[in-house]
Z-matrix of the N, CA and C atoms (Angstrom, degrees):
N
C 1 1.455
C 2 1.448 1 108.59
N 3 1.370 2 114.59 1 152.97
C 4 1.364 3 121.17 2 -174.75
C 5 1.481 4 114.45 3 -149.34
N 6 1.233 5 119.49 4 154.35
C 7 1.498 6 122.13 5 177.02
C 8 1.500 7 112.42 6 -114.05
N 9 1.308 8 116.09 7 126.73
C 10 1.533 9 118.64 8 -168.02
C 11 1.486 10 103.58 9 -95.05
N 12 1.278 11 119.12 10 132.35
C 13 1.478 12 129.94 11 166.42
C 14 1.398 13 102.80 12 -108.59
N 15 1.362 14 118.97 13 120.00
C 16 1.423 15 127.60 14 -179.36
C 17 1.423 16 114.71 15 -137.82
N 18 1.291 17 118.86 16 71.59
C 19 1.477 18 124.35 17 -172.55
C 20 1.539 19 115.78 18 -62.57
N 21 1.317 20 114.63 19 -27.16
C 22 1.422 21 123.13 20 178.88
C 23 1.568 22 111.36 21 -86.20
N 24 1.272 23 112.38 22 -13.88
C 25 1.597 24 119.18 23 174.98
C 26 1.486 25 110.47 24 73.46
N 27 1.346 26 117.89 25 22.80
C 28 1.538 27 122.17 26 -177.57
C 29 1.500 28 111.93 27 -67.14
N 30 1.383 29 115.70 28 -53.71
C 31 1.539 30 118.07 29 176.71
C 32 1.466 31 110.90 30 -70.14
N 33 1.167 32 114.54 31 -37.38
C 34 1.515 33 115.52 32 -179.11
C 35 1.634 34 110.58 33 -62.51
N 36 1.263 35 113.19 34 -38.80
C 37 1.528 36 121.28 35 -179.82
C 38 1.542 37 103.28 36 -62.65
N 39 1.355 38 112.57 37 -46.29
C 40 1.533 39 117.02 38 -172.61
C 41 1.529 40 112.34 39 -56.74
N 42 1.384 41 111.83 40 -42.51
C 43 1.388 42 122.81 41 179.01
C 44 1.529 43 117.33 42 -81.69
N 45 1.383 44 114.20 43 1.45
C 46 1.412 45 115.90 44 179.41
C 47 1.600 46 117.77 45 67.91
N 48 1.331 47 110.32 46 30.04
C 49 1.474 48 114.39 47 -176.74
C 50 1.452 49 111.74 48 -114.64
N 51 1.380 50 115.11 49 35.43
C 52 1.476 51 122.33 50 -179.55
C 53 1.498 52 108.26 51 -103.50
N 54 1.314 53 118.03 52 135.29
C 55 1.458 54 126.80 53 170.10
C 56 1.473 55 104.19 54 -99.58
N 57 1.349 56 119.55 55 113.34
C 58 1.399 57 123.69 56 -174.22
C 59 1.434 58 115.78 57 -94.47
N 60 1.394 59 117.55 58 -1.54
C 61 1.447 60 123.63 59 -174.30
C 62 1.615 61 114.36 60 -127.97
N 63 1.424 62 111.51 61 33.52
C 64 1.419 63 116.91 62 -176.54
C 65 1.552 64 108.19 63 -71.08
N 66 1.297 65 121.13 64 132.69
C 67 1.493 66 122.44 65 170.68
C 68 1.472 67 111.15 66 -77.43
N 69 1.271 68 113.46 67 140.47
C 70 1.334 69 123.90 68 174.07
C 71 1.577 70 113.25 69 -132.76
N 72 1.319 71 122.29 70 132.43
C 73 1.407 72 117.08 71 -177.38
C 74 1.522 73 110.51 72 -114.86
N 75 1.358 74 116.53 73 132.24
C 76 1.510 75 120.14 74 171.20
C 77 1.482 76 111.87 75 -77.54
N 78 1.308 77 121.81 76 139.97
C 79 1.418 78 123.79 77 -177.40
C 80 1.595 79 111.55 78 -119.27
N 81 1.248 80 111.57 79 152.29
C 82 1.469 81 115.64 80 178.87
C 83 1.657 82 102.23 81 -81.89
N 84 1.344 83 110.91 82 176.86
C 85 1.480 84 113.12 83 -178.91
C 86 1.432 85 110.68 84 -93.75
N 87 1.385 86 122.54 85 14.55
C 88 1.517 87 121.73 86 174.87
C 89 1.545 88 104.58 87 -133.13
N 90 1.345 89 109.64 88 164.06
C 91 1.443 90 116.56 89 -175.19
C 92 1.603 91 109.70 90 -125.88
N 93 1.226 92 114.10 91 163.39
C 94 1.470 93 122.20 92 173.70
C 95 1.516 94 106.69 93 -114.82
N 96 1.271 95 120.24 94 128.61
C 97 1.389 96 122.57 95 177.32
C 98 1.574 97 110.83 96 53.42
N 99 1.292 98 119.87 97 32.77
C 100 1.483 99 121.37 98 177.48
C 101 1.602 100 110.71 99 83.39
N 102 1.285 101 118.29 100 -6.28
C 103 1.572 102 121.13 101 175.72
C 104 1.584 103 113.45 102 -100.96
N 105 1.252 104 116.70 103 132.42
C 106 1.389 105 120.73 104 177.81
C 107 1.561 106 109.79 105 -60.05
N 108 1.276 107 117.75 106 140.95
C 109 1.549 108 122.41 107 -177.46
C 110 1.581 109 105.14 108 -88.53
N 111 1.245 110 125.11 109 111.25
C 112 1.415 111 130.88 110 174.95
C 113 1.417 112 116.13 111 -66.74
N 114 1.274 113 122.51 112 141.02
C 115 1.458 114 125.42 113 174.33
C 116 1.418 115 112.35 114 -98.63
N 117 1.342 116 116.97 115 -92.11
C 118 1.437 117 119.59 116 -172.96
C 119 1.557 118 105.63 117 -117.68
N 120 1.391 119 117.10 118 138.70
C 121 1.410 120 115.02 119 172.89
C 122 1.450 121 107.83 120 -87.99
N 123 1.247 122 114.34 121 144.04
C 124 1.571 123 124.62 122 -177.07
C 125 1.586 124 110.25 123 -124.43
N 126 1.180 125 117.63 124 152.84
C 127 1.567 126 118.29 125 175.41
C 128 1.546 127 104.19 126 -100.68
N 129 1.338 128 113.60 127 137.82
C 130 1.473 129 121.14 128 175.53
C 131 1.599 130 113.01 129 -140.42
N 132 1.286 131 112.26 130 162.82
C 133 1.451 132 114.59 131 175.01
C 134 1.500 133 114.54 132 -89.46
N 135 1.293 134 112.06 133 140.05
C 136 1.528 135 113.90 134 176.38
C 137 1.490 136 113.74 135 -150.53
N 138 1.291 137 123.68 136 165.42
C 139 1.404 138 124.01 137 -177.19
C 140 1.439 139 111.59 138 -79.93
N 141 1.313 140 122.38 139 141.76
C 142 1.483 141 129.02 140 169.24
C 143 1.520 142 102.71 141 -77.39
N 144 1.369 143 118.26 142 122.41
C 145 1.508 144 119.19 143 -180.00
C 146 1.568 145 107.89 144 -61.40
N 147 1.315 146 111.53 145 123.45
C 148 1.454 147 118.00 146 -168.24
C 149 1.532 148 105.14 147 -145.68
N 150 1.329 149 118.95 148 134.60
C 151 1.505 150 128.30 149 164.94
C 152 1.459 151 109.96 150 -106.46
N 153 1.355 152 115.26 151 117.26
C 154 1.494 153 122.03 152 173.78
C 155 1.512 154 109.72 153 -107.85
N 156 1.367 155 120.12 154 140.53
C 157 1.397 156 122.91 155 159.66
C 158 1.558 157 111.86 156 -112.10
N 159 1.233 158 115.29 157 116.79
C 160 1.415 159 123.47 158 -165.48
C 161 1.618 160 101.10 159 -117.21
N 162 1.372 161 116.18 160 133.83
C 163 1.458 162 115.77 161 -179.40
C 164 1.472 163 107.13 162 -94.82
N 165 1.403 164 116.15 163 -178.07
C 166 1.409 165 127.49 164 -170.61
C 167 1.485 166 113.41 165 -60.28
N 168 1.412 167 115.96 166 -20.39
C 169 1.447 168 122.37 167 -179.47
C 170 1.380 169 113.53 168 -97.19
N 171 1.448 170 117.11 169 3.82
C 172 1.495 171 116.29 170 -178.02
C 173 1.462 172 121.64 171 89.43
N 174 1.378 173 110.67 172 0.99
C 175 1.503 174 118.49 173 -171.62
C 176 1.641 175 103.32 174 -90.79
N 177 1.318 176 111.71 175 130.55
C 178 1.405 177 119.72 176 179.72
C 179 1.536 178 103.04 177 -76.53
N 180 1.555 179 113.66 178 116.77
C 181 1.376 180 115.45 179 -179.51
C 182 1.574 181 115.60 180 -94.24
N 183 1.403 182 112.08 181 -21.88
C 184 1.322 183 115.16 182 -173.49
C 185 1.641 184 106.13 183 -155.63
N 186 1.271 185 119.44 184 150.02
C 187 1.406 186 123.30 185 179.69
C 188 1.559 187 112.53 186 -146.78
N 189 1.286 188 118.88 187 137.18
C 190 1.501 189 123.53 188 176.18
C 191 1.623 190 106.31 189 -131.71
N 192 1.326 191 112.42 190 125.66
C 193 1.460 192 112.58 191 173.33
C 194 1.500 193 110.32 192 -129.11
N 195 1.337 194 118.03 193 159.53
C 196 1.365 195 123.81 194 174.35
C 197 1.594 196 109.31 195 -127.96
N 198 1.379 197 116.91 196 155.86
C 199 1.356 198 120.03 197 177.83
C 200 1.528 199 108.96 198 -86.19
N 201 1.241 200 119.50 199 -23.65
C 202 1.518 201 132.63 200 -177.43
C 203 1.577 202 108.05 201 -84.05
N 204 1.302 203 114.17 202 110.94
C 205 1.535 204 110.70 203 -179.19
C 206 1.574 205 114.39 204 -70.04
N 207 1.489 206 116.06 205 -6.90
C 208 1.429 207 116.34 206 178.43
C 209 1.451 208 111.93 207 -92.45
N 210 1.327 209 121.30 208 2.36
C 211 1.456 210 124.65 209 -179.34
C 212 1.532 211 108.94 210 -110.86
N 213 1.309 212 109.53 211 145.73
C 214 1.516 213 112.92 212 174.59
C 215 1.631 214 107.39 213 -133.23
N 216 1.223 215 115.68 214 171.65
C 217 1.501 216 121.72 215 -173.85
C 218 1.496 217 106.17 216 -59.12
N 219 1.344 218 117.14 217 142.09
C 220 1.434 219 123.54 218 167.02
C 221 1.447 220 114.88 219 -60.81
N 222 1.344 221 122.79 220 126.55
C 223 1.606 222 119.79 221 176.67
C 224 1.521 223 108.22 222 -52.55
N 225 1.248 224 123.99 223 -39.11
C 226 1.543 225 121.13 224 -176.85
C 227 1.444 226 111.76 225 -65.38
N 228 1.365 227 112.89 226 -40.09
C 229 1.586 228 111.06 227 178.88
C 230 1.538 229 112.92 228 -68.25
N 231 1.451 230 114.37 229 -38.49
C 232 1.403 231 118.00 230 -178.20
C 233 1.646 232 107.41 231 -66.77
N 234 1.324 233 116.83 232 -46.37
C 235 1.434 234 116.29 233 175.82
C 236 1.585 235 115.31 234 -56.19
N 237 1.304 236 113.84 235 -36.81
C 238 1.386 237 118.71 236 -179.69
C 239 1.530 238 110.93 237 -65.07
N 240 1.353 239 119.87 238 -42.29
C 241 1.368 240 126.40 239 167.17
C 242 1.480 241 120.56 240 -56.41
N 243 1.401 242 110.00 241 -37.97
C 244 1.541 243 112.84 242 -179.55
C 245 1.547 244 103.72 243 -71.87
N 246 1.312 245 119.71 244 -39.11
C 247 1.481 246 118.77 245 -178.26
C 248 1.520 247 109.59 246 -63.31
N 249 1.301 248 114.78 247 -41.06
C 250 1.534 249 116.48 248 -174.24
C 251 1.602 250 109.18 249 -68.18
N 252 1.335 251 117.91 250 -41.85
C 253 1.498 252 120.50 251 -174.37
C 254 1.533 253 115.10 252 -94.12
N 255 1.261 254 117.16 253 -17.42
C 256 1.451 255 119.07 254 -171.14
C 257 1.490 256 122.07 255 -128.52
N 258 1.331 257 117.33 256 -9.49
C 259 1.452 258 126.39 257 177.95
C 260 1.473 259 113.29 258 -72.24
N 261 1.277 260 128.09 259 148.43
C 262 1.388 261 132.38 260 -174.62
C 263 1.537 262 107.06 261 -63.12
N 264 1.366 263 116.87 262 -38.40
C 265 1.444 264 113.04 263 -176.64
C 266 1.486 265 115.23 264 -99.93
N 267 1.392 266 118.89 265 6.52
C 268 1.474 267 118.97 266 174.78
C 269 1.354 268 110.42 267 -130.76
N 270 1.289 269 122.62 268 29.66
C 271 1.525 270 121.64 269 -175.40
C 272 1.534 271 110.35 270 -66.99
N 273 1.347 272 108.29 271 133.06
C 274 1.535 273 112.22 272 173.82
C 275 1.551 274 102.38 273 -123.27
N 276 1.236 275 118.56 274 92.47
C 277 1.501 276 123.56 275 -178.68
C 278 1.521 277 110.21 276 -95.84
N 279 1.234 278 125.15 277 18.80
C 280 1.371 279 127.63 278 177.71
C 281 1.609 280 106.82 279 -77.37
N 282 1.275 281 112.19 280 146.50
C 283 1.527 282 115.03 281 178.72
C 284 1.419 283 109.06 282 -64.27
N 285 1.348 284 113.74 283 133.64
C 286 1.651 285 118.48 284 -178.58
C 287 1.445 286 103.42 285 -69.80
N 288 1.352 287 106.22 286 150.20
C 289 1.554 288 119.74 287 -178.18
C 290 1.434 289 105.18 288 -110.29
N 291 1.402 290 115.16 289 149.32
C 292 1.448 291 119.45 290 179.63
C 293 1.513 292 110.47 291 94.80
N 294 1.417 293 115.35 292 -158.72
C 295 1.421 294 123.64 293 -176.16
C 296 1.475 295 119.61 294 -61.64
N 297 1.362 296 113.50 295 -23.05
C 298 1.526 297 120.22 296 -175.82
C 299 1.518 298 107.90 297 -75.69
N 300 1.433 299 120.95 298 -26.50
C 301 1.344 300 119.95 299 177.66
C 302 1.539 301 116.90 300 -67.21
N 303 1.263 302 109.80 301 -16.29
C 304 1.603 303 115.14 302 -174.83
C 305 1.484 304 109.72 303 -99.53
N 306 1.357 305 120.01 304 -5.25
C 307 1.477 306 126.33 305 -177.41
C 308 1.571 307 105.62 306 -64.47
């Protein structure tokens, strides 16, 4: 297992996991009633939070995405997918069907 750090969004773009219209707000150095005062909203590129399980042949076996950038895959759900696709007694090596087979 590995964790990808991709600040330039190269791999993320190759897998189609890039959100190209994320809003970002510049803030001033002071706040009103405890809330930062926003200046100008800008659009920027960012990764869509995604967990992929990829086998040794490069086939995406499982994918989990969220629309909320603050959320990540639940460890128990990821471990269940690892068990399903990569354990010695639960190996599912069939070619995925549907959209995952084209990733």
